[in-house]
N, CA, C and O atoms as a Tripos MOL2 file, in Angstrom:
@<TRIPOS>MOLECULE
protein
  284   283    71     0     0
PROTEIN
NO_CHARGES

@<TRIPOS>ATOM
      1 N          11.4070   17.9930  -86.0760 N.3       1 MET1
      2 CA         11.7310   16.5340  -86.5540 C.3       1 MET1
      3 C          13.1350   16.4060  -86.2960 C.2       1 MET1
      4 O          13.8160   17.4030  -86.5320 O.2       1 MET1
      5 N          13.7540   15.2920  -85.8220 N.am      2 ILE2
      6 CA         14.9000   14.7280  -86.2260 C.3       2 ILE2
      7 C          15.2030   13.8380  -87.0840 C.2       2 ILE2
      8 O          14.6980   12.7330  -86.8890 O.2       2 ILE2
      9 N          16.1020   14.0030  -88.2900 N.am      3 ARG3
     10 CA         16.3110   13.4020  -89.3590 C.3       3 ARG3
     11 C          17.8030   12.5320  -89.4090 C.2       3 ARG3
     12 O          18.9160   13.0100  -89.6290 O.2       3 ARG3
     13 N          17.5430   11.4800  -89.2040 N.am      4 ILE4
     14 CA         19.0190   10.4200  -89.2620 C.3       4 ILE4
     15 C          19.5330   10.7890  -90.8740 C.2       4 ILE4
     16 O          18.7220   10.7500  -91.8000 O.2       4 ILE4
     17 N          20.7820   11.1020  -91.0570 N.am      5 LYS5
     18 CA         21.6830   11.3700  -91.8100 C.3       5 LYS5
     19 C          22.8830   10.5800  -92.2020 C.2       5 LYS5
     20 O          23.8020   10.9830  -92.9140 O.2       5 LYS5
     21 N          22.7470    9.2220  -91.5670 N.am      6 LEU6
     22 CA         23.9400    7.9260  -91.6180 C.3       6 LEU6
     23 C          23.7940    7.4360  -92.7180 C.2       6 LEU6
     24 O          24.8220    6.8050  -92.9650 O.2       6 LEU6
     25 N          23.0800    7.3630  -93.5470 N.am      7 LYS7
     26 CA         22.9650    6.9190  -94.9930 C.3       7 LYS7
     27 C          23.9950    7.9290  -95.6290 C.2       7 LYS7
     28 O          25.0170    7.3540  -96.0010 O.2       7 LYS7
     29 N          23.9830    9.2190  -95.8370 N.am      8 GLU8
     30 CA         24.5230   10.2290  -96.3970 C.3       8 GLU8
     31 C          26.1450   10.2230  -96.3350 C.2       8 GLU8
     32 O          26.9480   10.3090  -97.2640 O.2       8 GLU8
     33 N          26.3700   10.0920  -94.9200 N.am      9 THR9
     34 CA         27.9210   10.2370  -93.8760 C.3       9 THR9
     35 C          28.5700    8.9380  -94.5550 C.2       9 THR9
     36 O          29.6860    8.9570  -95.0750 O.2       9 THR9
     37 N          27.5200    7.5020  -94.4730 N.am     10 MET10
     38 CA         27.9990    6.3560  -94.7770 C.3      10 MET10
     39 C          28.8410    6.3360  -96.4390 C.2      10 MET10
     40 O          29.8760    5.7420  -96.7430 O.2      10 MET10
     41 N          28.1610    7.0100  -97.1010 N.am     11 LYS11
     42 CA         28.0230    6.7110  -98.4540 C.3      11 LYS11
     43 C          29.3210    7.7740  -98.8510 C.2      11 LYS11
     44 O          30.2500    7.3800  -99.5560 O.2      11 LYS11
     45 N          29.2690    8.9360  -98.3970 N.am     12 SER12
     46 CA         30.5700   10.3340  -98.5830 C.3      12 SER12
     47 C          31.9790    9.2780  -98.0590 C.2      12 SER12
     48 O          32.9700    9.2000  -98.7860 O.2      12 SER12
     49 N          31.9150    8.6670  -96.9980 N.am     13 LYS13
     50 CA         32.7720    8.1250  -96.4770 C.3      13 LYS13
     51 C          33.6510    6.4210  -97.1540 C.2      13 LYS13
     52 O          34.6280    5.7470  -96.8270 O.2      13 LYS13
     53 N          32.3640    6.3550  -98.4310 N.am     14 LYS14
     54 CA         32.2620    5.1820  -98.6370 C.3      14 LYS14
     55 C          32.5610    3.7130  -97.9620 C.2      14 LYS14
     56 O          33.5590    3.0520  -98.2500 O.2      14 LYS14
     57 N          31.5750    3.3030  -97.0420 N.am     15 PHE15
     58 CA         31.3820    2.6120  -95.8490 C.3      15 PHE15
     59 C          30.0230    1.7490  -96.2010 C.2      15 PHE15
     60 O          28.9120    2.2450  -96.3860 O.2      15 PHE15
     61 N          30.2860    0.6430  -96.2430 N.am     16 ASN16
     62 CA         28.7020   -0.2980  -96.5200 C.3      16 ASN16
     63 C          28.3320   -0.5910  -94.9160 C.2      16 ASN16
     64 O          29.0260   -0.1100  -94.0210 O.2      16 ASN16
     65 N          27.3150   -1.3250  -94.6820 N.am     17 ILE17
     66 CA         26.7120   -2.1800  -93.1620 C.3      17 ILE17
     67 C          27.8920   -2.7540  -92.6550 C.2      17 ILE17
     68 O          28.3550   -2.6020  -91.5250 O.2      17 ILE17
     69 N          28.3300   -3.4100  -93.5610 N.am     18 GLY18
     70 CA         29.4120   -4.4240  -93.4260 C.3      18 GLY18
     71 C          30.8480   -3.9810  -92.2810 C.2      18 GLY18
     72 O          31.3660   -4.5100  -91.2980 O.2      18 GLY18
     73 N          31.0800   -2.6870  -93.1110 N.am     19 THR19
     74 CA         32.4460   -1.9140  -92.8220 C.3      19 THR19
     75 C          32.1640   -1.2590  -91.6060 C.2      19 THR19
     76 O          33.0240   -1.2630  -90.7260 O.2      19 THR19
     77 N          31.3020   -0.8120  -91.4670 N.am     20 LEU20
     78 CA         30.6460    0.3400  -90.4500 C.3      20 LEU20
     79 C          30.4290   -0.8270  -89.2840 C.2      20 LEU20
     80 O          31.1560   -0.4930  -88.3480 O.2      20 LEU20
     81 N          30.0020   -1.5800  -89.0810 N.am     21 ALA21
     82 CA         29.4700   -2.8470  -88.1330 C.3      21 ALA21
     83 C          30.8570   -3.2880  -87.3970 C.2      21 ALA21
     84 O          31.0430   -3.4050  -86.1850 O.2      21 ALA21
     85 N          31.8130   -3.5070  -88.5030 N.am     22 GLU22
     86 CA         32.8790   -3.9990  -87.9890 C.3      22 GLU22
     87 C          33.7700   -2.9460  -87.0010 C.2      22 GLU22
     88 O          34.2530   -3.2560  -85.9120 O.2      22 GLU22
     89 N          33.8690   -1.5290  -87.7080 N.am     23 LYS23
     90 CA         34.5000   -0.6100  -87.4470 C.3      23 LYS23
     91 C          33.9630    0.0140  -86.1420 C.2      23 LYS23
     92 O          34.5860    0.7990  -85.4270 O.2      23 LYS23
     93 N          32.8270   -0.4090  -85.9570 N.am     24 ALA24
     94 CA         32.1950    0.7460  -84.8880 C.3      24 ALA24
     95 C          32.0240   -0.6520  -83.7250 C.2      24 ALA24
     96 O          31.7770   -0.3950  -82.5470 O.2      24 ALA24
     97 N          32.1500   -1.8090  -84.0960 N.am     25 GLY25
     98 CA         31.7930   -2.8610  -83.0400 C.3      25 GLY25
     99 C          30.6980   -2.7340  -82.7480 C.2      25 GLY25
    100 O          30.4070   -2.3280  -81.6240 O.2      25 GLY25
    101 N          29.6680   -3.0720  -83.7580 N.am     26 MET26
    102 CA         28.1600   -3.1400  -83.5140 C.3      26 MET26
    103 C          27.5030   -4.2370  -84.7580 C.2      26 MET26
    104 O          28.1840   -4.3880  -85.7730 O.2      26 MET26
    105 N          26.6480   -4.7150  -84.6780 N.am     27 HIS27
    106 CA         25.6870   -5.4690  -85.1060 C.3      27 HIS27
    107 C          25.1990   -4.9180  -86.2730 C.2      27 HIS27
    108 O          24.8430   -3.7410  -86.2310 O.2      27 HIS27
    109 N          25.0760   -5.7780  -87.7190 N.am     28 ARG28
    110 CA         24.8550   -5.1230  -88.6670 C.3      28 ARG28
    111 C          23.2650   -4.7300  -88.4850 C.2      28 ARG28
    112 O          22.9890   -3.5660  -88.7750 O.2      28 ARG28
    113 N          22.1000   -5.6460  -88.0000 N.am     29 ASN29
    114 CA         21.3460   -5.2360  -87.4670 C.3      29 ASN29
    115 C          20.7900   -3.8380  -86.6370 C.2      29 ASN29
    116 O          19.8480   -3.0920  -86.9050 O.2      29 ASN29
    117 N          21.4730   -3.8200  -85.8650 N.am     30 GLY30
    118 CA         21.5270   -2.4960  -85.2940 C.3      30 GLY30
    119 C          21.7990   -1.1990  -85.9160 C.2      30 GLY30
    120 O          21.2570   -0.1950  -85.4530 O.2      30 GLY30
    121 N          22.6880   -1.1150  -87.0490 N.am     31 ILE31
    122 CA         22.8040   -0.1050  -87.7360 C.3      31 ILE31
    123 C          21.7380    0.3340  -88.8910 C.2      31 ILE31
    124 O          21.4170    1.4330  -89.3450 O.2      31 ILE31
    125 N          21.2330   -1.3230  -89.2320 N.am     32 SER32
    126 CA         20.2040   -1.6080  -90.4570 C.3      32 SER32
    127 C          18.9930   -0.6890  -90.0480 C.2      32 SER32
    128 O          18.5690    0.2160  -90.7660 O.2      32 SER32
    129 N          18.4600   -1.0370  -88.7620 N.am     33 LYS33
    130 CA         17.6450   -0.2780  -88.0940 C.3      33 LYS33
    131 C          17.6470    1.2070  -87.8450 C.2      33 LYS33
    132 O          16.5420    1.7500  -87.8650 O.2      33 LYS33
    133 N          18.8120    2.0260  -87.5910 N.am     34 ILE34
    134 CA         18.7330    3.0260  -87.6420 C.3      34 ILE34
    135 C          18.9820    3.5490  -89.0400 C.2      34 ILE34
    136 O          18.8330    4.7690  -89.1090 O.2      34 ILE34
    137 N          19.2170    3.1390  -89.8230 N.am     35 LEU35
    138 CA         19.3250    3.8430  -91.1160 C.3      35 LEU35
    139 C          17.8280    3.6310  -91.8570 C.2      35 LEU35
    140 O          17.4900    4.4370  -92.7240 O.2      35 LEU35
    141 N          16.7700    2.2930  -91.4060 N.am     36 ASN36
    142 CA         15.5080    2.4760  -92.0050 C.3      36 ASN36
    143 C          14.6250    3.2290  -91.2060 C.2      36 ASN36
    144 O          13.4680    3.4250  -91.5800 O.2      36 ASN36
    145 N          15.2020    3.8170  -89.7880 N.am     37 GLY37
    146 CA         13.9450    4.2860  -89.0600 C.3      37 GLY37
    147 C          13.2380    3.2690  -88.3110 C.2      37 GLY37
    148 O          12.0820    3.5420  -87.9900 O.2      37 GLY37
    149 N          13.7760    2.0070  -87.9300 N.am     38 LYS38
    150 CA         12.9320    1.0720  -86.9210 C.3      38 LYS38
    151 C          13.3250    1.1670  -85.7470 C.2      38 LYS38
    152 O          12.8690    0.3530  -84.9450 O.2      38 LYS38
    153 N          14.0920    1.9780  -85.3730 N.am     39 ASN39
    154 CA         14.4980    2.2190  -83.8500 C.3      39 ASN39
    155 C          13.2550    3.7100  -83.5240 C.2      39 ASN39
    156 O          12.5730    4.4930  -84.1860 O.2      39 ASN39
    157 N          13.6010    3.3660  -81.9020 N.am     40 SER40
    158 CA         12.7050    4.4720  -81.1530 C.3      40 SER40
    159 C          14.1280    5.5830  -80.8430 C.2      40 SER40
    160 O          13.8000    6.7630  -80.9610 O.2      40 SER40
    161 N          15.1460    5.4330  -80.5900 N.am     41 GLY41
    162 CA         16.2840    6.2390  -80.8020 C.3      41 GLY41
    163 C          17.3900    5.8510  -80.5310 C.2      41 GLY41
    164 O          17.4580    4.6400  -80.3200 O.2      41 GLY41
    165 N          18.9230    6.7920  -80.3960 N.am     42 ILE42
    166 CA         19.7580    6.6580  -80.7270 C.3      42 ILE42
    167 C          20.5560    6.5270  -78.9710 C.2      42 ILE42
    168 O          20.2610    7.3530  -78.1080 O.2      42 ILE42
    169 N          21.4650    5.4800  -78.7190 N.am     43 GLU43
    170 CA         21.9800    5.8010  -76.8930 C.3      43 GLU43
    171 C          23.0920    6.7440  -77.3300 C.2      43 GLU43
    172 O          23.4540    6.7120  -78.5070 O.2      43 GLU43
    173 N          23.5830    7.4680  -76.5830 N.am     44 TYR44
    174 CA         25.2000    7.9790  -76.7220 C.3      44 TYR44
    175 C          26.0760    7.4470  -77.0720 C.2      44 TYR44
    176 O          27.0250    7.7830  -77.7800 O.2      44 TYR44
    177 N          25.6800    6.1320  -76.3530 N.am     45 GLU45
    178 CA         27.2460    5.0500  -76.9220 C.3      45 GLU45
    179 C          27.3010    4.7980  -78.0670 C.2      45 GLU45
    180 O          28.3810    4.6400  -78.6360 O.2      45 GLU45
    181 N          25.8850    4.6820  -78.8040 N.am     46 THR46
    182 CA         25.8890    3.9190  -80.0860 C.3      46 THR46
    183 C          26.3350    5.0770  -81.3100 C.2      46 THR46
    184 O          26.7920    4.7410  -82.4030 O.2      46 THR46
    185 N          26.1040    6.4870  -80.8860 N.am     47 LEU47
    186 CA         26.4390    7.5180  -81.6230 C.3      47 LEU47
    187 C          27.7630    7.8940  -81.4950 C.2      47 LEU47
    188 O          28.3510    8.2370  -82.5200 O.2      47 LEU47
    189 N          28.5320    7.8990  -80.1050 N.am     48 ASN48
    190 CA         29.8900    7.8630  -79.8370 C.3      48 ASN48
    191 C          30.8360    6.6160  -80.6940 C.2      48 ASN48
    192 O          31.9050    6.8870  -81.2400 O.2      48 ASN48
    193 N          30.3160    5.4390  -80.6920 N.am     49 LYS49
    194 CA         30.9090    4.4220  -81.6190 C.3      49 LYS49
    195 C          30.5590    5.1000  -83.2630 C.2      49 LYS49
    196 O          31.4560    5.3470  -84.0700 O.2      49 LYS49
    197 N          29.4410    5.2700  -83.4670 N.am     50 LEU50
    198 CA         29.1930    5.8790  -85.3440 C.3      50 LEU50
    199 C          30.3880    6.6770  -85.5210 C.2      50 LEU50
    200 O          31.3220    6.2110  -86.1730 O.2      50 LEU50
    201 N          30.4710    8.0960  -84.8910 N.am     51 CYS51
    202 CA         31.6330    9.3200  -84.6900 C.3      51 CYS51
    203 C          32.9240    8.5460  -85.0960 C.2      51 CYS51
    204 O          33.6070    8.6700  -86.1130 O.2      51 CYS51
    205 N          33.0960    7.5980  -83.8790 N.am     52 ILE52
    206 CA         34.5830    7.3230  -83.8100 C.3      52 ILE52
    207 C          35.0010    6.2090  -85.4180 C.2      52 ILE52
    208 O          36.0970    5.9470  -85.9130 O.2      52 ILE52
    209 N          33.9020    5.8820  -85.7480 N.am     53 ALA53
    210 CA         34.0570    4.7690  -86.6620 C.3      53 ALA53
    211 C          34.2000    5.6300  -87.8260 C.2      53 ALA53
    212 O          35.3330    5.8890  -88.2310 O.2      53 ALA53
    213 N          33.0730    6.1470  -88.4600 N.am     54 LEU54
    214 CA         33.1600    7.3730  -89.1340 C.3      54 LEU54
    215 C          34.1090    8.6330  -89.3550 C.2      54 LEU54
    216 O          34.1700    9.3620  -90.3450 O.2      54 LEU54
    217 N          34.7180    8.6840  -88.3540 N.am     55 ASN55
    218 CA         35.3410    9.8900  -88.0690 C.3      55 ASN55
    219 C          34.6760   11.2230  -88.6330 C.2      55 ASN55
    220 O          35.0140   11.8080  -89.6620 O.2      55 ASN55
    221 N          33.7900   11.5390  -87.8600 N.am     56 CYS56
    222 CA         32.6170   12.3980  -87.9550 C.3      56 CYS56
    223 C          31.7950   13.0880  -86.8260 C.2      56 CYS56
    224 O          31.8570   12.6830  -85.6650 O.2      56 CYS56
    225 N          31.3050   13.7590  -87.0660 N.am     57 GLU57
    226 CA         30.5800   14.5740  -85.7040 C.3      57 GLU57
    227 C          29.0890   14.0890  -85.6060 C.2      57 GLU57
    228 O          28.6250   13.4810  -86.5710 O.2      57 GLU57
    229 N          28.3830   14.2980  -84.6010 N.am     58 VAL58
    230 CA         26.9920   13.5740  -84.2410 C.3      58 VAL58
    231 C          26.1870   14.2890  -85.1700 C.2      58 VAL58
    232 O          25.2450   13.5720  -85.5090 O.2      58 VAL58
    233 N          26.1530   15.7710  -85.9090 N.am     59 GLN59
    234 CA         25.8010   16.4880  -86.4070 C.3      59 GLN59
    235 C          25.7570   15.9480  -87.9000 C.2      59 GLN59
    236 O          24.8340   16.3750  -88.5940 O.2      59 GLN59
    237 N          26.8200   14.8930  -88.5740 N.am     60 ASP60
    238 CA         26.7660   14.2620  -89.6990 C.3      60 ASP60
    239 C          25.8480   12.8090  -89.7290 C.2      60 ASP60
    240 O          25.4710   12.1610  -90.7050 O.2      60 ASP60
    241 N          25.6410   12.5610  -88.2520 N.am     61 ILE61
    242 CA         24.5080   11.1510  -88.3470 C.3      61 ILE61
    243 C          22.8890   11.7810  -88.2620 C.2      61 ILE61
    244 O          22.0710   11.5780  -89.1600 O.2      61 ILE61
    245 N          22.5750   12.6050  -86.9730 N.am     62 ILE62
    246 CA         21.6940   13.4360  -87.2000 C.3      62 ILE62
    247 C          21.4290   14.5280  -86.7560 C.2      62 ILE62
    248 O          22.0670   15.1000  -85.8720 O.2      62 ILE62
    249 N          19.9770   15.1460  -87.5950 N.am     63 GLU63
    250 CA         20.0040   16.7980  -87.5230 C.3      63 GLU63
    251 C          18.7960   16.9730  -86.9400 C.2      63 GLU63
    252 O          18.0420   16.0560  -86.6150 O.2      63 GLU63
    253 N          18.5490   18.4010  -86.7660 N.am     64 PHE64
    254 CA         17.0200   18.6420  -85.9940 C.3      64 PHE64
    255 C          16.5210   19.5540  -87.2830 C.2      64 PHE64
    256 O          17.0340   20.6440  -87.5350 O.2      64 PHE64
    257 N          15.6500   19.0770  -87.9200 N.am     65 VAL65
    258 CA         14.7090   20.3310  -88.9460 C.3      65 VAL65
    259 C          13.2960   20.5680  -88.4130 C.2      65 VAL65
    260 O          12.4400   19.7070  -88.2110 O.2      65 VAL65
    261 N          13.2250   21.5930  -88.2640 N.am     66 LYS66
    262 CA         11.9720   22.7400  -87.7280 C.3      66 LYS66
    263 C          10.6470   22.3120  -88.8100 C.2      66 LYS66
    264 O          10.5160   22.6450  -89.9880 O.2      66 LYS66
    265 N           9.8500   21.5680  -88.0680 N.am     67 ASP67
    266 CA          8.5630   21.3340  -89.0070 C.3      67 ASP67
    267 C           8.0900   22.5120  -89.4760 C.2      67 ASP67
    268 O           8.4830   23.5790  -89.0050 O.2      67 ASP67
    269 N           7.3200   22.4470  -90.3180 N.am     68 GLU68
    270 CA          6.4190   23.5230  -91.3680 C.3      68 GLU68
    271 C           5.5550   24.2290  -90.2330 C.2      68 GLU68
    272 O           5.4440   25.4530  -90.1540 O.2      68 GLU68
    273 N           5.0600   23.4830  -89.5150 N.am     69 GLU69
    274 CA          3.4810   23.6370  -88.7280 C.3      69 GLU69
    275 C           3.7420   23.8570  -87.0660 C.2      69 GLU69
    276 O           3.0010   24.1830  -86.1390 O.2      69 GLU69
    277 N           5.1160   23.5250  -87.1650 N.am     70 ASN70
    278 CA          5.4960   24.1120  -85.5800 C.3      70 ASN70
    279 C           6.6510   25.2390  -85.4820 C.2      70 ASN70
    280 O           7.3730   25.4800  -84.5140 O.2      70 ASN70
    281 N           6.6270   25.8180  -86.6540 N.am     71 ASN71
    282 CA          7.4230   27.3690  -86.5140 C.3      71 ASN71
    283 C           7.4600   27.9690  -85.3840 C.2      71 ASN71
    284 O           8.0190   29.0600  -85.2820 O.2      71 ASN71
@<TRIPOS>BOND
     1     1     2 1
     2     2     3 1
     3     3     4 2
     4     3     5 am
     5     5     6 1
     6     6     7 1
     7     7     8 2
     8     7     9 am
     9     9    10 1
    10    10    11 1
    11    11    12 2
    12    11    13 am
    13    13    14 1
    14    14    15 1
    15    15    16 2
    16    15    17 am
    17    17    18 1
    18    18    19 1
    19    19    20 2
    20    19    21 am
    21    21    22 1
    22    22    23 1
    23    23    24 2
    24    23    25 am
    25    25    26 1
    26    26    27 1
    27    27    28 2
    28    27    29 am
    29    29    30 1
    30    30    31 1
    31    31    32 2
    32    31    33 am
    33    33    34 1
    34    34    35 1
    35    35    36 2
    36    35    37 am
    37    37    38 1
    38    38    39 1
    39    39    40 2
    40    39    41 am
    41    41    42 1
    42    42    43 1
    43    43    44 2
    44    43    45 am
    45    45    46 1
    46    46    47 1
    47    47    48 2
    48    47    49 am
    49    49    50 1
    50    50    51 1
    51    51    52 2
    52    51    53 am
    53    53    54 1
    54    54    55 1
    55    55    56 2
    56    55    57 am
    57    57    58 1
    58    58    59 1
    59    59    60 2
    60    59    61 am
    61    61    62 1
    62    62    63 1
    63    63    64 2
    64    63    65 am
    65    65    66 1
    66    66    67 1
    67    67    68 2
    68    67    69 am
    69    69    70 1
    70    70    71 1
    71    71    72 2
    72    71    73 am
    73    73    74 1
    74    74    75 1
    75    75    76 2
    76    75    77 am
    77    77    78 1
    78    78    79 1
    79    79    80 2
    80    79    81 am
    81    81    82 1
    82    82    83 1
    83    83    84 2
    84    83    85 am
    85    85    86 1
    86    86    87 1
    87    87    88 2
    88    87    89 am
    89    89    90 1
    90    90    91 1
    91    91    92 2
    92    91    93 am
    93    93    94 1
    94    94    95 1
    95    95    96 2
    96    95    97 am
    97    97    98 1
    98    98    99 1
    99    99   100 2
   100    99   101 am
   101   101   102 1
   102   102   103 1
   103   103   104 2
   104   103   105 am
   105   105   106 1
   106   106   107 1
   107   107   108 2
   108   107   109 am
   109   109   110 1
   110   110   111 1
   111   111   112 2
   112   111   113 am
   113   113   114 1
   114   114   115 1
   115   115   116 2
   116   115   117 am
   117   117   118 1
   118   118   119 1
   119   119   120 2
   120   119   121 am
   121   121   122 1
   122   122   123 1
   123   123   124 2
   124   123   125 am
   125   125   126 1
   126   126   127 1
   127   127   128 2
   128   127   129 am
   129   129   130 1
   130   130   131 1
   131   131   132 2
   132   131   133 am
   133   133   134 1
   134   134   135 1
   135   135   136 2
   136   135   137 am
   137   137   138 1
   138   138   139 1
   139   139   140 2
   140   139   141 am
   141   141   142 1
   142   142   143 1
   143   143   144 2
   144   143   145 am
   145   145   146 1
   146   146   147 1
   147   147   148 2
   148   147   149 am
   149   149   150 1
   150   150   151 1
   151   151   152 2
   152   151   153 am
   153   153   154 1
   154   154   155 1
   155   155   156 2
   156   155   157 am
   157   157   158 1
   158   158   159 1
   159   159   160 2
   160   159   161 am
   161   161   162 1
   162   162   163 1
   163   163   164 2
   164   163   165 am
   165   165   166 1
   166   166   167 1
   167   167   168 2
   168   167   169 am
   169   169   170 1
   170   170   171 1
   171   171   172 2
   172   171   173 am
   173   173   174 1
   174   174   175 1
   175   175   176 2
   176   175   177 am
   177   177   178 1
   178   178   179 1
   179   179   180 2
   180   179   181 am
   181   181   182 1
   182   182   183 1
   183   183   184 2
   184   183   185 am
   185   185   186 1
   186   186   187 1
   187   187   188 2
   188   187   189 am
   189   189   190 1
   190   190   191 1
   191   191   192 2
   192   191   193 am
   193   193   194 1
   194   194   195 1
   195   195   196 2
   196   195   197 am
   197   197   198 1
   198   198   199 1
   199   199   200 2
   200   199   201 am
   201   201   202 1
   202   202   203 1
   203   203   204 2
   204   203   205 am
   205   205   206 1
   206   206   207 1
   207   207   208 2
   208   207   209 am
   209   209   210 1
   210   210   211 1
   211   211   212 2
   212   211   213 am
   213   213   214 1
   214   214   215 1
   215   215   216 2
   216   215   217 am
   217   217   218 1
   218   218   219 1
   219   219   220 2
   220   219   221 am
   221   221   222 1
   222   222   223 1
   223   223   224 2
   224   223   225 am
   225   225   226 1
   226   226   227 1
   227   227   228 2
   228   227   229 am
   229   229   230 1
   230   230   231 1
   231   231   232 2
   232   231   233 am
   233   233   234 1
   234   234   235 1
   235   235   236 2
   236   235   237 am
   237   237   238 1
   238   238   239 1
   239   239   240 2
   240   239   241 am
   241   241   242 1
   242   242   243 1
   243   243   244 2
   244   243   245 am
   245   245   246 1
   246   246   247 1
   247   247   248 2
   248   247   249 am
   249   249   250 1
   250   250   251 1
   251   251   252 2
   252   251   253 am
   253   253   254 1
   254   254   255 1
   255   255   256 2
   256   255   257 am
   257   257   258 1
   258   258   259 1
   259   259   260 2
   260   259   261 am
   261   261   262 1
   262   262   263 1
   263   263   264 2
   264   263   265 am
   265   265   266 1
   266   266   267 1
   267   267   268 2
   268   267   269 am
   269   269   270 1
   270   270   271 1
   271   271   272 2
   272   271   273 am
   273   273   274 1
   274   274   275 1
   275   275   276 2
   276   275   277 am
   277   277   278 1
   278   278   279 1
   279   279   280 2
   280   279   281 am
   281   281   282 1
   282   282   283 1
   283   283   284 2
@<TRIPOS>SUBSTRUCTURE
     1 MET1         2 RESIDUE 1 A MET
     2 ILE2         6 RESIDUE 1 A ILE
     3 ARG3        10 RESIDUE 1 A ARG
     4 ILE4        14 RESIDUE 1 A ILE
     5 LYS5        18 RESIDUE 1 A LYS
     6 LEU6        22 RESIDUE 1 A LEU
     7 LYS7        26 RESIDUE 1 A LYS
     8 GLU8        30 RESIDUE 1 A GLU
     9 THR9        34 RESIDUE 1 A THR
    10 MET10       38 RESIDUE 1 A MET
    11 LYS11       42 RESIDUE 1 A LYS
    12 SER12       46 RESIDUE 1 A SER
    13 LYS13       50 RESIDUE 1 A LYS
    14 LYS14       54 RESIDUE 1 A LYS
    15 PHE15       58 RESIDUE 1 A PHE
    16 ASN16       62 RESIDUE 1 A ASN
    17 ILE17       66 RESIDUE 1 A ILE
    18 GLY18       70 RESIDUE 1 A GLY
    19 THR19       74 RESIDUE 1 A THR
    20 LEU20       78 RESIDUE 1 A LEU
    21 ALA21       82 RESIDUE 1 A ALA
    22 GLU22       86 RESIDUE 1 A GLU
    23 LYS23       90 RESIDUE 1 A LYS
    24 ALA24       94 RESIDUE 1 A ALA
    25 GLY25       98 RESIDUE 1 A GLY
    26 MET26      102 RESIDUE 1 A MET
    27 HIS27      106 RESIDUE 1 A HIS
    28 ARG28      110 RESIDUE 1 A ARG
    29 ASN29      114 RESIDUE 1 A ASN
    30 GLY30      118 RESIDUE 1 A GLY
    31 ILE31      122 RESIDUE 1 A ILE
    32 SER32      126 RESIDUE 1 A SER
    33 LYS33      130 RESIDUE 1 A LYS
    34 ILE34      134 RESIDUE 1 A ILE
    35 LEU35      138 RESIDUE 1 A LEU
    36 ASN36      142 RESIDUE 1 A ASN
    37 GLY37      146 RESIDUE 1 A GLY
    38 LYS38      150 RESIDUE 1 A LYS
    39 ASN39      154 RESIDUE 1 A ASN
    40 SER40      158 RESIDUE 1 A SER
    41 GLY41      162 RESIDUE 1 A GLY
    42 ILE42      166 RESIDUE 1 A ILE
    43 GLU43      170 RESIDUE 1 A GLU
    44 TYR44      174 RESIDUE 1 A TYR
    45 GLU45      178 RESIDUE 1 A GLU
    46 THR46      182 RESIDUE 1 A THR
    47 LEU47      186 RESIDUE 1 A LEU
    48 ASN48      190 RESIDUE 1 A ASN
    49 LYS49      194 RESIDUE 1 A LYS
    50 LEU50      198 RESIDUE 1 A LEU
    51 CYS51      202 RESIDUE 1 A CYS
    52 ILE52      206 RESIDUE 1 A ILE
    53 ALA53      210 RESIDUE 1 A ALA
    54 LEU54      214 RESIDUE 1 A LEU
    55 ASN55      218 RESIDUE 1 A ASN
    56 CYS56      222 RESIDUE 1 A CYS
    57 GLU57      226 RESIDUE 1 A GLU
    58 VAL58      230 RESIDUE 1 A VAL
    59 GLN59      234 RESIDUE 1 A GLN
    60 ASP60      238 RESIDUE 1 A ASP
    61 ILE61      242 RESIDUE 1 A ILE
    62 ILE62      246 RESIDUE 1 A ILE
    63 GLU63      250 RESIDUE 1 A GLU
    64 PHE64      254 RESIDUE 1 A PHE
    65 VAL65      258 RESIDUE 1 A VAL
    66 LYS66      262 RESIDUE 1 A LYS
    67 ASP67      266 RESIDUE 1 A ASP
    68 GLU68      270 RESIDUE 1 A GLU
    69 GLU69      274 RESIDUE 1 A GLU
    70 ASN70      278 RESIDUE 1 A ASN
    71 ASN71      282 RESIDUE 1 A ASN
């Protein structure tokens, strides 16, 4: 499964939703949906904006975690 790590990365970089929205040129609602798992996916352009704003790598925002039952 894919796990969203954006909240942890934001915390380590001392970003709140407002700061990230401003730096990434995104709406707060879009970031909130990602943080709360209310979206069905993340576009490459969105990942690009988040990585630039947070000065991080994609794996700092999302990660693949093997499901126990699907090993």
